[in-house]
N, C-alpha and C positions, 0 to 999 in steps of 0.2 A: 540124817533126817532118822526119831525118837519111832521106835517101835509102834506109841501109840497111834506118834499119826500118819507112817505110812500102812498101819492095820486098817483105819479109817480112812484111807485115800485105795483101798484095795476095794471096801468094803460098797455097792453099788445103791445110789440113793435110791431111796425106800419110793415108791411109787402107788397109786391106789384106782381103780379101774372105775373109770365116772358113768355110772351109770346115764343121768339125763343129758350126759355132753351124747354118747350112743346114740341113745332115743332121738333127739335129736339130729343126728345124721342120720339115721334113718329117714327119716320124716320124710331128707331133699334124697332118699334115693327113691326110697318106694315106690311117693310122688308119681314121679316123672313114668314108673314101670308102671303101675296100678293102670293109668293113665290111655300110656300105648297099650296097653292089651285088650283094654277096653273099647279103643278105635280099633285095634287087629279083627277082635272078637264080636262086637255089638252086631258089623253087618254080616255074618255068619253063621248067626244062628239070629235071623230075623223072625219074628216071631216064634222063637223060644219062652218060654216065663224063667221070672227071677231065677230061683230057683239051680235054676238047669245052666241057664248060663255063667254063674256062679258058679255052679260043680268046674267049668271045662277052664275055669278063669284061677283059681284056687290052685289047686296041682304044677302049675307055670310058675304060680306068683310064691312059691315054699319054694322050690327048688329052686327059683330065679334066685331068692332069698338064703337061701343057705347055700347055694353052693356058689355065688360070685356075689351079693353085694354084700351080705356079712363079709366073708375074707376080706372086699376088698380095702372095702371102708376099719377092718383093723388093721391091714399093712401098711393103709395110703398115712390112715390120722393115729399109728403107732401113740405119738408123743401129744399127742390134744386127750388121744382118751386116757393117756397113764401119767396124770399128773404128777408131781412130788409131790410127798407130805408132808405135810409141816407148817 
């Protein structure tokens, strides 16, 4: 094997993170998460105004996304999110 061929074989294939694909996957993850939270929170906050309900839901949603959904999507769909450049 020539030195150029072995250098090319040792070099990893360039990839590019696809924000569009990441956004689509997050939509599929966020939709059931927020729907479930709404079903859970609304009966417990009956009579509250919308901004108060939102104040309860947002921290739960953010924590779920940062430490749950986003790492799961990045780990599970690594190949799909980082297609080869070229």
